N, C-alpha and C positions, 0 to 999 in steps of 0.2 A: 739272755736267759729271752724264751719265745715270749712275745707279748700276747698274742693271741692265737687262740684255740679255736679252730670248727670242725663238727663233721657232718656232712651230709648223708643221714641213715634215716631208717622208716622207727617210726616211735615202736617200743615193744610194746607189748599186751601189760606188762605192770604197772601199778600206777602212780604218781607223781610220792605219794610215800614212801611206797616200798622202793623207789629209785634212791630216793635219797638216802634213807637205811642202808642200801645197796654201797651207795657211795664209800658212806663213813665206815661200813665193814671192809671195805677195800681199803680205805684210806690206813686204816691201824694195820692192819696186815701189811702194804707196800708201804707205809712210812720208813721204815731201815731202807728200802731202796732208794725214796725218793731223798734224802735226807744227803745220802752217800753221793747219790747224782748230782745234787746240788752244792754240794765241798768239792766234789771234783771238777763241777763248771763243766758239764755235761748237757746241754741245753738239748740236744735231739733226744737224747735218751727219756729229760724230764717229758717232752713232748709228746714221746711216743706213750706212756704209760696215761700220762692228764685226758689227752683228747678224745681218747677210745673211754674212759672212766666219766666225764664230765659231761660225754656226748650219751651216756646211758640213762644220764638224769633228763637231758632233750639235747635232741639235735641242734637246736638254735642256740642253746647257749653259750656261752664266749666266757673265757678265763683267762687270767693274766696274772704272772708271778712280776711280783716287786715287793720292793723293799718295806717292809715292814712300818707302823707307826713304834710298836713296843717290842715287837717280835723281832728277827732279824729278817724275814722271808713275810711276804701273804701271799696269798692265793685267794686271787678277787671271782669267783662265780658269776657272772652278768648276765642282767636281759637285753643288755645294749644297746638300751633303748626302746626296746619293744616290749610295749606294756602290757602285752598278754605275757608274759614270763615272768616278771616284775614277781610277783607274791612269791612263785618258783624259788627263785633265786633266793629271798629274802627267807623262807622256810628252809632252804638248803643251810643258810648261814646259822637260823637260830639253831638247827640241829647240829651244829659243828659241836666236837669237844672244846675245853677251855683251850686257852692262847698257851704258847710256854714259850721259850726264850728262843726258839727257831722257829715257830709260824705263828699266825694270827689270818684269820678268816672275813672277808666281808662279799655282804650279795651286790657292791658297786664298787666302782673305780674311787679312790681316795684322793683326797686333791697331797698331792708333791710339794710339799716346800723348799725341793731344789729341781723346780718345775725349767726355772729360768736356766739352770747351767746343762739341761738336757738335751741332746742332740739323735736324729733318728735319720736312718736311712727310709727316703719316702720316695720311692720309683726310679732310684738310680742317684737320687740328688741328699742332699746332707739340708733337713729341717730341723734348725737349731732355732728355737723357742726364742733364745733372746734378739732375736730378727723379725718376730714375730709381731707387726702392726693391728691395732683395733679400732675402726671407727665404732663408739659405741653410739647408741641413742634409747634416748626412757622416756617411751610415748609418756603424756601427763597421764596421771591419776590409777598410769596400769601396774601393776606388778612384776615388771620385766624390762629386760638391756637387750636390746635389738643389736646384734655385734655383723659387721663387717670384719670380715680376716684377712690381713696379706701377708704375705711371705714373699722374697723375693724370687722362689724356687715356685711359685706358683703357676706364670706361666707358662713352665712346660710342664704341666701335670697336667691330664684330664679330669673333669671337672667330679665325678666321683672320688676319683684318689685325693685331691683338694679338700670337697668334703672330708673323707675319713680322718685327712691331718689336721685338719679345723679340730672336727667334734673331739678327737683325742687329747690336742692341746687347751681345750678347755676343760675335759674334764679333768685332767693333771692342775690346770691353774684352780679350779673350782670343788671339786668334785663330782662325780655325775650327775648326785641325786640335788645340788644345789643347781648342777646345768637346767634340770628338768626341772626344778621351782623357778629361777630368775632368769633365765636363756630363753627370746622368745627366737625372733626369726636370726637364722646363721646363715650368711652370704659370704662363702669364702670368692674374693674377689682377686683380681692379676693387675689392679693398680692400688697403688698405696691411697685411702680416702687421705682426703683435705685436713681433716679436722681428726686423727688419728693419735694412738696414743702408743705406747708401749707395753704389750701383752700385761706386765707384770701389776697394771694398774686396775683389773679388773676386778679381781678380788675386793681390794676398798669399794667401787664404784655400786657391786653386788649388794654389800655390806650397808652402805648407805640407802639405794633402793629397797631396800627385808628390813631396815629402821623404820620404814613410813607405814608398816603392815604387819607387825608384833601383836595388836591386839583383835581378837575376833569380830568378823565386819558380815553382814549381811547382806545383800540386796535385792531391792526390791526391783522387779521388771513387768513389763507388760509387751505383750503383743496378743497374734493371733494364733489360733488353730489351724489345720490343713484346712477346714472348712469357712475359715473365715469370720469362726466366735471369737469373740475376746475370751484374752486368758491372761494370768495375774499368777507373779512366781516372784517368789522367795528362795534363795541360793548363798551358800557358803562363801563367804570371798574373800583370800582366793581361794577357790576351789581346785587340790593337786590331787591327783592318784597317789602320787610318789612319796604324799604325806601321810600316808594310809598302806602301805606297802602289804600288808597281811589282807586289808577287807576288799578280798572277789567274790564278795558273796552277797546280791544283789537282792534286797528286799523293798517289794514296791507296797505298800497300802494302798489300796481305792477305798474313798469313802463317800458312798453319795450323799447328799444333804437335800432336804424339802427347800427351803426359806432361799428365793435365790429372786435376784432383782432383773431388769428385759435384759441383762448381756449375759445370763445363767450364772453369774459370782453369787457367789453367798450372802445373804444378809441376814438382820433379826436373831435369832434364835440357834439358825442352822449355823452362825459364824461365832455364837457365844462356846456351842457345842463344839465345833474345830478347833477353837482355841484350846480349849478344856483336855481336847484327846491330846493334842500335840502337847499341854504340857505334864501331860503325866506320861506321854512316850519321852519329853526330855528329860523327864525325872528317872527314868528305866536307863536310860542310855546313858545318862551322869554316871550312875551306878556300873556300866557297861564300856565306860572312856576305853578304855584298853583293848574293848572291841567291837565298837560298832561306832560310827557317827552319821547326824542326820545329815546331808549333803542339800538338799533342795525339796519344795513344793509347791505343788501349783495348783490351783484351780480355774476351770471348765467345764460349760457344760452341764450343771450339775453336779459336778465330781470333784474332788480334792485328791491328788494322788501324791502321796510323801515320798522320796527315795531315800533308802536309808544303805548303810554297805557296812557291812560285816566282817568280822572272821570265820570263815563256815566253822571252826572249832569251837566258838562260843553259843551262846543260849539267846542270841537277839533274836531270831525268826519266832523260836519258844513266846519271847516276850512279845512280841507282834502280834501273835495268834491272840495270846489273851489278851492284851488290851480290846481288842475290834469286838471282843464277845459282849461286851454293855453298847455296843453302837446300835441307835435305836431309829435312825432317819435310813431305810435303804438297806438292802446286803451289802456288808462291806466285804472286800477280798483283800489275802496277804499275797501276793505271788513270791517267790523264791527263785532264785535264780543264778547262775557262776555270772561272773559279770569284770574281770579282771581289768581293763580296758574301762572300764567304767563309760562303756557307749551308750549305756540308758540319759546320761544325765549331761549328755559331751557339749549340748549347746550351750552349759551355765560354766564347762572346765576352761580355767586362765590360764 
């Protein structure tokens, strides 16, 4: 079966919700034909149908038909690393019909327990995963594994093809979401690293690293504004959009404060008021934990800025606007915008 499907096309006028609903209506109508093509082993016909249907949701989504975990087959529609599209892929999956014996649905590539037995044609060469070697480096106190990937055919491939093959291998070894969570730098290399290990060992290394970050943590950070004024920030750690794929709404709460030191940072009654506000906000978000998350907050130049990310179908923005009504130090603001890649908190992402 075809592994990838991508189609260049202009986006239609319909919104994402309508496009997703349209796909699943099409799926139900076309299901008998799809099932017969799979049973007959006709990947070209399957590709012809799925490519257009997936592109109608968004032309940059990628699909894959793979063996299922419970069902015989899995249809994966993924953003393929594009953070701007991750929430769209997850909403597609959330709207899917229940899995059955033949089909299940995923918004990202799943780890393949048979990965080490796979062989693909990459650029006319055999890419067997059992010959893939990895150099693994775990930066101290960092929630990631940096990977140098070597395969005997990499010397015959151009740089882009090497990277595509390496990414696909990592997705099959770990699953696409865990690659986003735990893999840092990826370098396909043409010479085997001195300390390389067989690719089959990567999942155990990642599991070991992940075990050190199982509890919620917050980091206290210090820096400067573009104008050189001191800045203090607190951020969730690790902070990763992949952990909250439906939270593509950015809610920025700005609270001016009156009592500040010579560096513009809050002190005294203002510090007490800010802490009280954040306790009330945290209590609201705890009730909305399936719909919103506090990502970070920072203080500088007489203002505290609080960054919340939420599912736009929930009520987090309404709660934020209700909470600021009682703020007495200056004019508070709540700004709501779409930010699926979490660009507003990019300096805090891990």
